[in-house]
N, C-alpha and C positions, 0 to 999 in steps of 0.2 A: 643418232642413237645415244650418244653421251648426254645430250640435253634431256632426253626422255628419262634416262636413268637418274640424272640429277633432280629432275622434277619429282619423280616417284620417291626418291630418298628424302627430299625436303617435305613432301606431303606426309610421309610416314613419321618423320621427326615431329612435325607440328601437330599431327593428329593426336598425340599423347599429351599435349598441353591443356591445362584447364584455365578457365578464367580466374581472376583473383578472388580469393576467399574474403568476402566482405559481409559482415552481419548487417542485413537490411534494417533500416529504421522501423519498418513495419513488423519485424519479428518480435513476438511476445517474449519478454524477459521475465525476471522474478516479479510476480504480481504483488500489488499492495492491497491492504485491507480496504474495502470500500464501505463507507458509512453514509447512510442517508438520515437526515433529520426530519422529524415530523412534529406536528402540533399535538400536544398531549390531550387537549380537549376534543380535537377532531383528528383521529389517527389516520385518516385518509388524505389529509392535506400536508404537503411538505412545508417545512419551516426553515427560513434562512437564519444563519447564525451571524452575529456581528462581532468583528474583531476576535475571532477564535484563534488563539495561538496553541500550537501543539509542541510541547517541549519533552524530549526524551529524558527520563530520570537520569540525573548525573550531569546533564548539559545545562548551560545557562542561556543558550541562544535557541530560539524557536526553530523547529524543523520547517514549519510553515505558519503563516498567518492568513486566515481566510476571512473574507468579508462579503456578506450578502450572498452566500451560497448555501444550498441545502444538501450537497453531496461533497464528501471529501475523500482523500486517499491517504492512508497511513502505512508507511513501510514497517514490516516486521523484521526483527533481527535474524539474519541468516546464519549467525554463529551460535545462537542460544535458542532454547525452547521457551523463553519468556521475553516479552517486551513490555516495558513500563513507560507510560506517558502521563504528563499532566496536560489536561485540556483546560485552557483558561479562557473563559468567556469575558468579553469586554476588555481584552488585553490592551494595556497602554492607556486606559482611561485615567484621567487625572483624579477622578473621584474614586478612591480605592475601595469605597463601600460597594461600588458596582462591579468591581473585578471579582470574578467567581471561579476559582480553580476546583476541578474534580480530577481524581486520579483513576486511570484505567490500566489494569495489568492484563495482558493477553497471554494465555498458555496454549501451546500448540506443539505438534510434531513437524519435522522438516523432512523433505525428500528432494534430493538433487536429481533433476531430469535433464538428460542430454537433449540439446536443441539442434546443434549442427557443429561441424568442424570450425566454422567461422565464428559462431556465437558462443560456443562452449556449452555450459550448463546453466540452468535456472533453478531456483529453489521454489518449491510449492509447499504450502502449509495446510495442515488440518487442525482446526481449533479443537481443543480438548473437549471430549463429549460431556464430561461431568462438570467441569469448571472452565469454560472457554474464556471467561473474563472475570475480574474482580473490580468492582466499582466502589471507591471510597472517596470521602471528602478530604480535602487538603487540611492539614493541621491549622487550627485557628479559624476555619471557615464554619459557618453555621447552617448551611443548606446545600443540598445537591441540586445543581441546575439540570442535570440529566435525570429525568424523572422515571423513565422506563427504558430498558435496553433489551432488545430481542435479537437473538441469533437467527438469521434467515438461512445462511449457507455456511457450514463449517469448513468446506473444502475451498481453499483459496488457490485456484489454479489459473484464474484469469481475472482481469479487471472489468469484464463485461457484465457482471452481476453484483448486486448489493449483498454484502456479508452480514452487516449489522444495521439494525434500525434503532435509532435513539429518538425518544420522544422528549420534547422540552416543554 
């Protein structure tokens, strides 16, 4: 009888335990801005960028350097409603005449969304309806290499869709 009582007591104690709270790698976290590059002369064809460096304004080291890709991911600042980047085409080329920087400033609102106890919160963004981005040339440069920028999806809730289309 004592053994049955002990087994029932242990069963009740362990039935209240939960497995460890671990945020799974597959859980969606704060999404990045997804940008696809297209050919300006044929807007249905994607176009690869060569040695594209993305440097956050105020930093000296690139966030990323992309080579031979037509789709990139750019993080937005979760502490501010504006993110400013310099997109440098042909980054690191010894012929400085081929290095071409353009500036992009993104304006948005932020919302923290609860994911789970293990993962905490993620931030989702909505690009500003009137001025989602400002595109300028870098000082001393003579031409914009990004010829056309189109906002496709202002709500940045996931990385499963393209938010901006840039034609080169």
